[in-house]
C-alpha distance (Angstrom), angle and dihedral (degrees) to the residues before:
residue distance angle dihedral
M1 . . .
K2 3.73 . .
I3 3.71 93.7 .
Y4 3.76 91.1 49.5
N5 3.86 91.3 51.0
K6 3.89 90.4 47.6
S7 3.73 91.9 52.9
I8 3.81 92.7 49.7
N9 3.73 91.5 48.2
T10 3.81 90.2 49.0
L11 3.79 91.0 47.3
I12 3.85 91.0 51.2
I13 3.80 92.4 46.6
C14 3.91 91.4 51.2
F15 3.72 91.5 49.2
I16 3.78 92.1 50.2
L17 3.82 89.6 51.2
A18 3.75 95.1 45.8
Q19 3.83 89.9 49.1
G20 3.85 89.8 52.2
I21 3.79 93.1 50.7
I22 3.81 98.5 56.3
P23 3.85 97.6 62.9
I24 3.80 91.7 42.8
E25 3.88 90.0 53.6
A26 3.79 91.5 44.5
A27 3.85 91.4 49.5
T28 3.89 91.5 45.6
H29 3.85 90.3 51.5
E30 3.79 92.1 48.6
N31 3.84 91.5 46.5
N32 3.74 91.5 49.4
W33 3.83 91.2 51.3
H34 3.85 90.3 52.7
H35 3.79 90.0 45.5
R36 3.81 94.1 52.0
T37 3.76 92.7 42.7
F38 3.82 93.3 49.8
T39 3.81 92.1 46.0
K40 3.89 90.7 52.6
E41 3.78 89.8 50.7
L42 3.67 91.5 52.8
I43 3.73 95.2 46.3
D44 3.73 89.9 51.5
I45 3.76 92.1 53.3
V46 3.80 90.2 51.3
K47 3.83 93.3 47.7
S48 3.83 91.8 48.0
Q49 3.82 89.0 58.6
I50 3.89 98.4 43.7
H51 3.75 116.9 80.6
Y52 3.83 129.1 173.4
P53 3.79 103.7 -89.0
S54 3.80 113.5 -117.9
F55 3.82 92.6 -130.0
A56 3.76 89.1 53.8
I57 3.83 90.2 52.6
D58 3.78 92.3 47.0
Y59 3.84 93.6 50.6
G60 3.76 95.8 38.9
I61 3.87 93.8 -115.6
E62 3.75 113.1 168.4
G63 3.79 132.0 168.7
E64 3.76 148.2 132.1
I65 3.78 123.8 -105.0
T66 3.74 132.7 -171.1
L67 3.76 118.4 -165.2
Q68 3.71 128.6 -169.5
I69 3.85 114.1 -151.5
K70 3.74 126.3 -172.2
I71 3.92 120.3 -161.4
D72 3.71 132.1 -174.0
E73 3.79 123.8 -127.4
E74 3.82 92.7 -84.0
G75 3.80 91.0 54.6
N76 3.83 96.0 -105.1
I77 3.90 116.8 144.8
I78 3.76 108.9 -113.0
A79 3.78 98.2 168.2
K80 3.84 140.7 10.2
K81 3.70 131.6 178.6
F82 3.84 143.7 159.5
I83 3.64 117.4 -99.1
Q84 3.89 88.9 176.6
R85 3.73 124.8 12.2
S86 3.94 126.3 -147.1
G87 3.73 96.7 -124.6
S88 3.79 88.6 -114.0
G89 3.79 117.5 93.7
Q90 3.79 91.4 -159.0
L91 3.82 93.0 53.7
D92 3.76 92.0 46.8
R93 3.72 93.7 50.7
A94 3.87 92.7 46.8
V95 3.76 91.2 53.5
M96 3.76 94.1 45.7
R97 3.93 89.2 50.5
K98 3.83 89.2 52.8
I99 3.83 90.7 50.3
G100 3.78 88.9 50.1
R101 3.89 89.7 56.1
I102 3.78 90.8 58.7
Q103 3.81 100.0 104.5
S104 3.88 95.9 -159.4
F105 3.72 143.0 -33.6
K106 3.74 129.0 -129.4
R107 3.84 117.3 -64.2
I108 3.86 113.3 -93.7
P109 3.82 105.0 -98.2
K110 3.76 114.7 -106.6
E111 3.76 91.4 -127.1
L112 3.88 89.2 69.0
K113 3.90 91.4 56.6
L114 3.74 90.5 -151.1
K115 3.79 132.1 141.5
E116 3.81 94.3 -160.8
F117 3.78 131.2 25.5
D118 3.90 126.4 -158.1
F119 3.80 123.4 -163.4
E120 3.72 137.5 166.6
V121 3.79 125.5 -132.1
P122 3.87 119.8 -159.0
L123 3.72 113.3 -154.0
T124 3.89 126.4 -174.8
F125 3.78 122.0 -164.3
L126 3.85 105.7 -167.6
L127 3.81 128.4 159.8
L128 3.75 115.9 -136.6
E129 3.70 119.8 -153.9
């Protein structure tokens, strides 16, 4: 009898744990989708504002930059920094000035339940012949 009761208790516990995992995974998947979608929207906003500076074209300056930007729930920039610099101080400063001119981004979606949102923006400046 004890073995039988122990098996039933184990079965019930496993069933309860399995039931609890399903909604968490579904919520995590949905949250990841919102996170990825919002990140793409923000990156698109940045890339629409950044253009190859004319001085960099004239002097043949190329480089790859990665920026990290943090916004508050209203979409205001609260921090920005380089993760990777281009190798040209002039190009780096020009990009950072352009980022500073972006008034604000979209509000953080309520589904994400975040007060702040960090995202990285990769930028490549490459002259084609």
